[in-house]
N, C-alpha and C positions, 0 to 999 in steps of 0.2 A: 347372786352373780355380780362380779365386779365389772367395771368399765375397764377393759384391758388396754385401751389406747395408751401408748407409752408417753405421748406428749400431748395431753388434752389441751386444746386451745380455748381461751375465753372468747365469746362473741357477744355482741349486743343484739338482743333478740326482741321481737315484738309478737304479741298475740293478736295483732290487728293488721295483717299485711294488706297492702292495696292490691288491686287486681291487675297490676302491670307485671310483666315478666322481664322488664328491663331495669337498668340502673340499680337502685337499692330495693326494688320490689321483691317479687317471688323468684329470685334467681338461685336459691339455695335449697333445692329439694322439694319445693312446693309450687304447684300450678293450680289455677282456678278454672273450673269448668262450669258452665251453666247447666244445672240439673232441672228436673221437672218441678221442683218446689223452691228453687233458688240456687245460689252458688254453692258448689261443693269443691273444697280444696283437696287436692291429691298430694299426699306426702310420700315421696319416693324413698325406698330403703337404700342403705349403703352397706356394703360388706365390711365386716370388722372381724379380724382373726382373734379367736379366743385361745391364746396360748401360743405355742411355737409353730414351726413349719408343718407339723402333722396335726396341729390342733384344729378343732372344729371352727367353722366360720359362722357367725351370726349375721342376721340382717337387721340393722338398726334403723328404725323409722322415727323414733323420738329420742332426743330433741333434734329439731331442725333450726337452722339460723333464722328462718322466717316464721317458725312456730315452735316454741319450746314447751308449751303446756296444752293439754286438753283436760279441762277441769284442773285438778291437782296432779294428774298423771304427767310425769316429766321424763320418762324413760321407757322404751319398749324395744326389746330384742326378740326376734323370731328365729328359730333354728330347726333344721331338719325337714323331713325325716332323714337322719344321718345314719350310715352304717358305722357303728362304733369301732368295728375292726379296722376301718379305713381312717376315720377321723381321730380316733383315740378317745372320743367321748368328751364329757365335761370333766375337767380337772382344774378347778379353781381353788387355789390355796388360800389360807387365812388372810382376810382383808377387812378393812373397816367400813362402817357406814354411820352417818349421823343425820338426824333431822328428817328421816324419810321412812317409808315402809317398802320392803321388797315383797313382790307377789309372784309366786311360782305357780305355773299352770302347765301341766303336761298332757299331751295327746297319746304319747307312747314312750315306754321306758321308765326308769326309776332313778332318782337322785337322792343321795344321802346328804343331809344337812346337819352340821354341828355348829353351835354358836357359843359365845362366851358368857351368855346368860344361863348356860347349863342345859340348853335344849338340844335334843337329838331327835331327828325325824327323817323318815323316808317319804319323799314326795312321789305320789302315784298319780296316774292318769285320772282325771275327774275329781281330784281332791286339791283344794287350794291350800297353800301354805303361805301365811302372811307374817313376815318378820318385822316387828316394830323396832327400828333401830334406836328411837328416842335420843337420849343424850349421847349415846355411843355404844357400839357393839362390834365385835369381829365374828366372822363366820367363814366356813369353807363349804364347798359343794363339789361332789364327785358322783358321776354316774356309777351305778352299782355294777358288780361283776357279772350279774346275770342279764344286764341290759345289752341287747344286740342292736336295737334301733332306738334313737333318741329324737324326740320331736316335741316341741313345746314353745312356750313364750315366757319371758321374764319381764316383769314390769316394776317400776317404782312410782310411788306418788309422794309428793312433798307434804309434810305436816304443816298445818297452820301454825303461826307463831306461838299461839297460846298453848299448843300441845307438844312442841318439838323437844322438850327437855325431860320427858317422862322416862319411866323405867323401861328398859328394853324387854321384849318378850316375843313369843311365837304363838300364833293361832292357826288351827287347821279346821277345815270343814269340807264335808263331802255332800254337795247339793244333790237333791233328787232331780231327775230330769223333768222338764216341762214339755209336753208333747201337744202338737196341734196338726192341722192339715198339712202334711208333707214337710214338717219340720220338727226338730227337737232342740231343746236348749237347757243349759245349766247356768243358773244365776249364782255365781260364786261370791259376788260382792254387791251390796245395794239391793234395790227393789226394781223388778221389771217383770212383765208377763204374768202378773198376779202372784209372784212369790218373792220372798225376802230372805237374804242371807243373814245369819246371826252374827257374822264377824264384824266387830266394831272397826270403823274406819276414821272416826273423829271429824269427818266432814262428808257431805253428800257425794257419793261415788257410785258408779255402776261398773260391773265386770261380768260379761256373759259369753259363754261358748254357744255358738249357733251351728246347727247342721241343717242344710236344706237339700231336699231331693232335686233331681234335675228338673229345671223349668219352674220350680216352686217360687212363689212370691209371698213375702211376709211383710205385713204392715204392723210396725211396732209403735205403740203409744209411748211417748217419752215426755219427761217434764220440760216445760217451755223454758225454764230458767237454766237448763243444763246445755252444755256443748257436748258433742259426741264424735267419736272416731271409730270407724269400722275397718278392722284389719282383715284383709283377705289372706287366709292361710293356704287353702287348696281349692281348686275348682274355679271356673269363671264366675264372677260376681259383680253386681252393680248396686249402687246406692242412688236411689232417685233417678235411675236411668244412666248414671255415670259409671263407666268401666273402672274397676280398681285393678292396678297391676299386682302381680304376685308379691306378697309381703309388704304391699303398700297400704296406706291408711286413707280412707275417705273421711274428711272432716266436715261437720256442719256446726254453725254457730248457734248460740241460744236464740230462741224465738220459735222454733219448730215444735209441733206437738206430735208429729208422726214421722217415721222413717220407713221408706219402702225398700226392702232388700230382696233382690231377685237373683236366683241361680241361673247358670247357663245350661248347656247340654250335658253337664256332668254334675255329680254331687258336689256341694260346696261346704267348706268348713271355714268359719270366721269367728272373730272375737270382737265384741262390741264393748267399748269403754266410754265412759262419760262422767259428767259431774258438773257441779256449779263452778264457775270460774274461781280460781284461788284468790284473785284480786290482791295478791301480795307480791312484792319484788323478791326474788330469790337469787342466790348465787349457787350454781351447781358446778362443781369441779371434781374430777375423778369420782370418788364414791361418797363425797360429802355434799350435803345440801345445807346451806347457811343463809345468812342475810348480808354478809359483808366480806370483803377480801380479808379483813383482819381475823374474822371467825375461822375462815378456811385455813389461813396460815397457822392459827393456834392449834386447830385440830390436827393438821398435818404434822406439826412439830411434836405434839403429844403422842400421836401414834408411832412416829419414827423412834421416839425415845422409849416408849413402852415395849416395842418389839425388838429393841436392841440395835436398830440401824443407826442411832445417833447417841452421843453422850447426853445424859440427863442435864437439863439446864438448871439454873439457880432456883427456879420456883417449882421444880419437880419433886414429888415425894419419893421418887425412886432413889435408892442408894447409888452413888456414882459408880461403884464397882462391887463385884461380889467378892467373896473370900478368896476365890481362886484368881482374882485379878481381871476377870472378864466383865464387860459391861452387862448390867442386869437386863434380862429379857423377859418376855411374857411367860407366865407359868407360875411355879411355886412362889418365886420372889414377889410377883405381883399380888398373889392371894394374901400374902402376909401383910399387905399394906391396906387392906379393906378398912374403910372408915376414915381414911385420910383424904386430904383434898389439896389442890393447888392453892397458892397464895391468893389468887383472885376468886376463890370459892368454888371453882369447878370441881365436882366430885370425881374421885379417881375411879375409873370403870373397873368392874369385876370381870376379869378376863377368863377365869376358870382354867381348868386343865384340859387340854386337848389330848386325844389318845396318842400313844406312841406310834411312830411311823408317819405322822402327819408331816407333809413337806413344810419347808420354812415359809414364814409369812411373806406376802408380797410387799416389797418396798413401795412407798408412794413416789410418783414422779416428781420432778422438780417443779416448783411453782414458776409461772411465767414472770418475766421481768416487769411486765405491765400489770396494773391493778385489775383484778377480776371485777367485771361489771355485773350489775343485777340484771336478771332476766324478767321480762314481763309476763 
């Protein structure tokens, strides 16, 4: 999924907000509540339209100005349950990613995924699809024609510096449910509740779907060096006695070894994410995760040229025009250039051939006039 905001703005963020809600403290989507085992931060969602006037709306809880990372997790959208006949479903045309992995997890409906590394997949409920963007990839996502209700979450996590220029790829896994007293869970990434996902994440991470019966209380043992976020999907839910708003996240800092999750008078559905703090400064803008303003500007320019939105620059391996006089665009012309690179050594990405009838790629928004700042 892309970040569809037409004018994404850079902000200076911190992973260690103070407990004040005034001034420069937690005034941007985050509040702190005293829980049974210490402070719990509540991250409030904001509505973001995914597409045009009839497009579906997602609830974005990460990033926040006051907290942009939970472990390496840097982006979380929740959506649905949506009537596709009303919202139009998911229609996200070809767009780029760098330096991150996208994680798709559905509760209902199906999404077709196509990417420039040659991967085609249908995302199904209870099956994780993790796309490693590595040094660069483009993909598209569309809800299938047989989908009537769409309900799920889309997450990104930033790769550590040592792993962010690898080859792109796609991993899928269908975890077996873990059951206990009045709860069930699916561990789609990392290790928790006595089970481990085989999907490689390149740094310690956790991703778990949780179902709790009405009134059920679950005590989860967690690594003390991880921070965690609990997303409330449906049903009343508390973390350590603190109420979580619908589509909100309850965050806990490293140091805890247990989390107490309790449902209200209705069944509860939640997603627990966590991991070791990344401890690296990142720059995240639109669909790119980098380390500096200059990196983001370079990737944006390359994508715009490779997709035909801008004339190729002097260091581009793209031909300036095709035989018919048009600017070269992604497709056959791109594939003919495999094995070439830019003058600074950046490898030219393999875009592959997308099927006929795919809509035009999404153009990148304009970069801000001010320098993009690193996020903690």
